[in-house]
N, C-alpha and C positions, 0 to 999 in steps of 0.2 A: 499477419494477414497470408494465407496458402495461394500462391497462384495455380492457374491451370498447367498440370504437367506438359513436359513437351510431349510430342507427338511420338517421339522415338519409346518413351516410357510405356506406351500402349503397346507398341510393338514388342516391348521385352516382356509384358506382362502376357502376352498370345504367345511368344515363342519359348517361355520359359514357365509357363503356368503348369497347373495339374489338370485344366480341364481341357477336353477335346473343343478345338476350334476349326471350322472350316470356312473357307472362302468359296463360294458358290456363284454360278451364274444362274438366275433364275428361269431364264427362259427356256434351257434345255438340262438343268440338272448338273451340267459340268462341275467337277471340283476343279478349282483353281490353286487352292492351296490347304494342305491340311498340317495343323503344327504337330510337332512330334508326340505330344500327349496323345493325339488323335491316331497318330501311327501306332504308336504303343497299345493303346485299347483296343483296336481293330485287328491288329497285326498286319498291317498293308505298308506298303513305302509310299511316298509323295507320288512317283511315277505310277504305283498301281491306284492309287485313288484317281488319279487322270484318266487314267484308260477304263476305269469301272464306273465312275460316276455316282452319282446320287444313291442308285441303288445299291451300292455298297453298304449304306448305313441308314436308308430308308426304306421300309415296307410299303412299296407304292400299292400294294392290294388293300391296304387299312383305309377303310373308309375316312377315318379322322384325318389322315395324311392328306388324303385327296381334298376334304373339305379346306383343309389348312393351306394347302396351295393355291386353291381357288380363292381364299380369302386373301392370300397375299396379292395373288394376280389381280383382284377387285382395287384393293386400299394401299397395297405397297408392302404391308407387314400382316404379321399374325402372332398371336401370344397363346 
């Protein structure tokens, strides 16, 4: 029987995975962490992402984004 992987395995997947991943602060869109794949994809360093915030990767004029952010504010998530 397989046991639950250690948390460090999840960290390794984010750090070395091919998909972009961000850790953000929902209240203000601050980017706290961007994995190396995100940095390669968007061409920013982690420090640049931190300075730019959510607007570096999200078009805040898109009504669907505004709807998604509103849903997350109300429910804690969106899909």
